[in-house]
C-alpha positions in Angstrom: 6.8 -20.3 -31.2 5.7 -16.7 -31.1 5.7 -14.5 -28.1 2.4 -13.7 -26.4 1.6 -11.1 -23.8 -1.5 -11.2 -21.6 -2.9 -9.4 -18.6 -6.4 -10.8 -18.4 -6.0 -11.9 -14.7 -6.5 -10.4 -11.3 -4.6 -7.1 -11.1 -3.3 -7.3 -14.6 -2.7 -4.2 -16.7 -1.1 -3.8 -20.1 -2.0 -2.8 -23.7 -0.1 -4.7 -26.4 0.9 -2.6 -29.4 3.4 -4.8 -31.3 4.7 -8.4 -30.6 6.5 -9.1 -33.9 10.0 -8.7 -32.4 10.8 -10.1 -28.9 13.6 -7.7 -28.7 11.2 -4.8 -29.2 7.9 -5.7 -27.6 5.9 -2.5 -27.7 3.4 -1.8 -24.9 1.3 0.8 -23.2 -0.1 1.0 -19.6 -3.9 1.2 -19.5 -5.5 4.1 -17.6 -7.6 3.4 -14.5 -11.2 3.1 -15.4 -12.9 6.5 -15.8 -9.7 8.2 -14.8 -6.5 9.6 -16.3 -4.3 7.9 -13.6 -2.0 5.2 -14.7 1.4 3.7 -13.7 0.7 0.2 -12.4 1.5 -2.6 -14.8 1.4 -6.3 -14.5 1.5 -8.8 -17.3 2.7 -12.2 -18.5 5.0 -12.8 -21.5 5.0 -16.4 -22.9 7.4 -17.7 -25.5 10.3 -20.1 -26.1 12.1 -21.1 -23.0 15.0 -18.9 -22.1 14.1 -16.3 -24.7 15.7 -12.8 -24.1 13.1 -10.1 -24.0 13.2 -6.3 -24.4 9.8 -4.7 -23.5 9.2 -1.0 -24.1 6.4 0.7 -22.3 6.0 3.7 -24.7 3.6 5.8 -22.7 5.6 5.8 -19.5 6.5 9.5 -19.8 2.9 10.6 -19.5 2.1 8.4 -16.5 0.8 9.9 -13.2 4.3 10.2 -11.6 7.1 10.2 -14.2 9.7 10.8 -11.5 8.8 7.4 -10.3 10.6 5.8 -13.3 13.9 7.5 -12.5 16.4 5.0 -11.0 13.5 2.4 -11.0 13.8 -1.3 -11.8 10.8 -3.5 -12.6 10.2 -6.8 -10.9 9.8 -10.2 -12.5 8.8 -13.7 -11.4 8.8 -17.1 -12.9 6.8 -18.7 -10.1 4.6 -15.9 -8.7 6.3 -16.4 -5.3 9.7 -14.8 -5.8 10.1 -11.4 -7.4 13.4 -9.8 -8.3 14.6 -6.6 -10.0 15.8 -6.5 -13.6 17.6 -4.1 -15.8 15.3 -1.2 -16.6 15.9 2.0 -18.4 14.0 5.3 -18.7 14.7 7.9 -21.4 12.2 10.4 -20.3 9.5 9.0 -22.6 9.7 5.2 -22.6 10.5 2.6 -20.0 12.5 -0.4 -21.3 12.5 -3.6 -19.3 15.0 -6.5 -20.0 14.1 -10.0 -18.9 13.8 -13.6 -20.2 11.0 -16.2 -20.4 12.7 -18.7 -18.1 10.9 -22.0 -18.6 8.5 -20.5 -21.1 7.0 -17.5 -19.4 7.7 -14.6 -17.1 5.5 -12.2 -15.1 6.5 -8.6 -15.1 5.1 -6.0 -12.6 5.6 -2.5 -11.3 5.8 -4.0 -7.8 5.2 -7.5 -6.4 1.4 -7.9 -6.7 -0.8 -8.8 -3.8 -3.5 -10.8 -5.4 -7.1 -11.3 -4.3 -6.5 -14.9 -3.4 -3.7 -14.0 -1.0 -6.0 -11.3 0.5 -8.7 -14.0 1.1 -6.1 -16.2 2.7 -4.9 -13.3 4.9 -8.5 -12.6 6.1 -9.1 -16.3 6.8 -5.8 -16.7 8.8 -6.5 -13.5 10.7 -9.6 -15.2 12.1 -7.3 -17.7 13.9 -5.7 -15.0 16.0 -6.9 -15.1 19.6 -9.7 -12.6 20.2 -9.9 -11.7 16.5 -13.1 -11.3 14.6 -13.6 -11.0 10.9 -16.5 -9.0 9.6 -17.8 -7.4 6.4 -18.7 -3.7 6.5 -20.5 -3.9 3.2 -19.9 -4.2 -0.5 -18.0 -2.1 -3.1 -19.4 -0.9 -6.4 -18.3 -4.1 -8.1 -19.9 -6.2 -5.3 -16.7 -7.1 -3.4 -16.6 -7.4 0.4 -15.0 -4.7 2.5 -13.2 -6.8 5.1 -12.6 -5.6 8.6 -10.4 -7.5 11.1 -11.0 -6.6 14.8 -8.5 -7.8 17.4 -9.6 -7.5 21.0 -12.7 -6.4 22.8 -13.5 -2.8 23.9 -13.3 -2.2 27.6 -12.6 0.5 30.2 -9.5 2.6 29.2 -8.9 0.6 26.0 -7.9 2.7 23.0 -9.4 2.3 19.5 -6.6 1.9 16.9 -7.4 1.9 13.2 -4.9 0.8 10.5 -5.9 1.0 6.8 -4.0 -0.1 3.8 -4.0 0.2 0.0 -6.4 3.0 -0.5 -4.5 3.3 -3.8 -4.7 -0.2 -5.2 -1.4 -0.2 -7.1 0.5 0.4 -3.8 0.7 -3.3 -3.1 3.5 -2.9 -0.6 0.8 -1.6 1.8 -0.9 -4.9 2.0 2.4 -6.8 2.3 3.1 -4.4 5.3 -0.3 -5.4 6.8 0.4 -9.1 6.4 3.6 -8.7 8.5 1.8 -6.7 11.1 -0.9 -9.3 11.4 1.7 -12.2 11.7 3.2 -10.4 14.6 -0.1 -9.8 16.3 -0.6 -13.5 16.4 2.6 -14.0 18.4 1.0 -14.1 21.9 4.3 -14.6 23.8 5.6 -11.4 22.3 5.8 -8.9 25.2 5.3 -5.8 22.9 2.3 -7.5 21.3 0.8 -8.3 24.6 1.2 -4.8 25.8 -0.5 -3.5 22.7 -3.3 -5.9 23.0 -3.8 -5.3 26.7 -4.3 -1.6 26.1 -6.1 -1.4 22.8 -8.6 -2.8 20.3 -7.3 -2.9 16.8 -9.4 -2.3 13.7 -7.6 -3.3 10.5 -8.7 -2.9 6.9 -6.0 -4.7 4.8 -7.4 -3.6 1.4 -9.4 -0.3 1.2 -9.8 -0.7 -2.6 -10.5 -4.2 -3.7 -12.2 -3.2 -7.0 -9.3 -1.2 -8.1 -6.9 -4.0 -7.0 -8.7 -6.6 -9.1 -9.0 -4.2 -12.1 -5.3 -3.4 -12.2 -5.7 0.2 -11.3 -2.9 2.5 -9.9 -5.0 4.9 -7.7 -8.8 4.6 -8.0 -11.8 2.5 -7.4 -14.4 1.1 -9.9 -15.8 4.6 -10.5 -12.4 6.2 -11.2 -12.5 7.9 -7.7 -9.3 8.5 -5.7 -10.4 7.3 -2.3 -7.8 9.3 -0.5 -9.7 12.5 -1.5 -13.1 11.3 -0.3 -12.9 11.5 3.5 -14.6 14.9 3.9 -17.8 13.7 2.3 -17.9 10.0 1.1 -20.9 8.4 -0.4 -22.2 4.9 -1.2 -22.6 6.1 -4.9 -18.9 7.2 -5.4 -16.8 5.9 -2.6 -18.6 3.2 -0.5 -15.2 1.9 0.7 -14.5 5.2 2.5 -18.2 5.7 3.6 -18.4 2.2 5.2 -15.1 2.5 7.0 -15.7 6.0 8.3 -19.1 5.1 9.6 -17.5 2.2 11.6 -14.9 4.6 12.9 -17.5 6.9 14.2 -19.2 3.9 16.0 -16.0 2.6 17.6 -14.3 5.9 18.2 -10.7 6.5 17.1 -7.6 7.3 19.2 -5.0 6.5 16.6 -4.9 6.0 12.8 -2.2 4.8 10.4 -2.9 4.8 6.7 -0.4 2.7 4.8 0.7 3.7 1.3 3.5 3.6 -1.3 5.3 6.4 -3.0 6.4 6.2 -6.6 9.2 8.8 -6.5 10.9 8.9 -3.1 13.2 5.9 -2.2 12.5 6.0 1.5 10.1 4.9 4.3 8.6 8.0 5.9 5.6 9.4 7.7 3.4 12.2 6.2 1.9 14.0 9.2 -1.1 16.2 9.8 0.7 19.4 10.9 -1.6 21.5 8.7 -5.0 20.7 10.2 -6.8 23.6 12.0 -6.6 21.9 15.4 -2.9 20.7 15.3 -1.5 20.9 18.8 1.6 20.3 20.8 0.1 17.1 22.1 -0.3 15.7 18.6 3.2 16.9 17.6 4.8 15.2 20.6 2.9 12.0 19.9 3.9 12.0 16.2 7.6 12.6 17.1 7.6 9.8 19.7 6.1 7.4 17.1 8.6 8.3 14.4 11.6 8.1 16.6 10.6 4.7 18.1 10.0 3.5 14.6 13.5 4.5 13.5 14.9 2.4 16.4 12.6 -0.6 16.1 13.2 -0.9 12.3 16.9 -0.8 12.6 17.0 2.2 10.2 14.6 1.0 7.5 12.3 3.8 8.6 13.7 7.3 8.6 12.7 10.9 9.3 15.1 13.0 7.1 13.2 12.7 3.8 9.5 13.0 3.1 6.9 15.4 1.9 6.9 19.1 2.6 5.0 19.9 5.8 1.7 21.7 5.3 1.5 25.3 6.6 -0.8 25.8 9.6 -4.4 25.5 8.6 -3.6 24.5 5.1 -4.1 20.7 5.2 -6.3 19.1 2.6 -9.1 17.7 4.8 -10.3 15.3 2.1 -7.2 13.2 2.8 -7.6 10.3 5.2 -5.1 11.1 7.9 -5.9 14.9 7.9 -9.6 14.2 8.1 -9.3 11.7 10.9 -6.8 13.8 12.9 -9.2 16.8 12.7 -12.5 15.0 13.4 -11.3 12.8 16.2 -8.5 15.1 17.7 -6.3 12.0 17.3 -2.8 11.0 16.2 -3.3 10.1 12.5 -0.5 9.5 10.0 0.2 8.3 6.5 3.1 5.8 6.2 4.8 5.8 2.8 7.0 3.1 1.4 9.0 3.1 -1.9 8.3 1.4 -5.1 12.0 1.5 -5.8 14.4 0.7 -3.0 15.3 2.1 0.3 18.2 4.4 -0.6 19.5 4.2 2.9 19.8 0.4 2.8 19.9 -0.6 -0.9 19.5 -4.1 -2.1 20.4 -4.6 -5.8 18.6 -7.9 -6.3 15.3 -7.1 -4.7 15.0 -3.4 -3.9 12.1 -2.6 -1.6 10.3 -5.9 -1.5 7.4 -7.9 0.1 9.8 -9.4 2.7 11.1 -5.9 3.8 7.5 -4.4 3.7 6.3 -7.2 6.0 9.2 -6.7 8.4 8.4 -3.0 8.5 4.9 -4.0 9.5 6.2 -6.2 12.3 8.5 -3.5 13.5 5.7 -0.9 13.9 4.4 -2.6 17.1 7.0 -0.9 19.4 6.2 2.5 17.8 2.5 2.1 18.5 3.1 0.9 22.0 5.3 3.9 22.7 2.5 6.4 22.1 -0.4 4.3 23.6 -0.3 5.8 27.2 -0.6 9.3 25.9 -3.1 9.0 23.1 -5.8 10.7 25.4 
């Protein structure tokens, strides 16, 4: 029985170059449509049961973030439920992954996928949360729904909180985070959750880029557009995802925004703030510090503040980026949460690395950090 490799499924991405030797399967990652970005891969290898495999992604060195391959381990699954890390080597040019077919096939991915079917289930289950409403803001370029989950009803003194995830579709840990956050929102006897819901209306977009997610993109939508550079002037022609969400934000108002992402290179959970916006203030600085410090405590150290991106100089923020644009436009606390594709170097786990389970828990743990800043958002 010969080895076969396929990626013609939701979120799949791989180019097959040579399958003649299972110990030297030669592959490339496909670029995002109409874009030079690539790094996300997700494919299936079928062959004899228990066959050892050596898979070489030959164009890894020219990917969008080559430092993402350093000390990185790919994830594999035999049942599409449980994903674990496997031996992976990077020589500066090629990424070599070692696995086996198990019962006859194995799925290999950059990070545990969050498929469209699971997204639909997440949206459906969110509708069962008390005072939750599911709506569609409009459609993407490929005709997919832009789903919005609203929890609570606007009222006197209630704050409008927006959380968006997966602007970059290959950053699947962002939607895993959102799943954990939503699960906790449904725990009505949870005192922190009750405090949050008493004081705020939550607007949640679990997947900002459904087209790129289905197409197996790393970073862009169906038009090859990086959505997190569209917030200054989005359009229905280029970036309907951002246009639709931003119009709704203007309608509801915005007192707090968290945009959830993944980072290829840094093995930590951290916040990228908006210190470089023209109207940065001591009020926003104090709010951001309070959020971060509470998150360190509520997450038992999974979130940290030592490592992250360099802080923008005053007035030098890129206002096309979501959190910067929202902080400036609404004079609100807006932040980007980054999680690793690799592992949390502060709390390493050799078998799973950073994983869906840990991302979901970090989502749950964010509630206390949000509650901590609620009284002082305005």
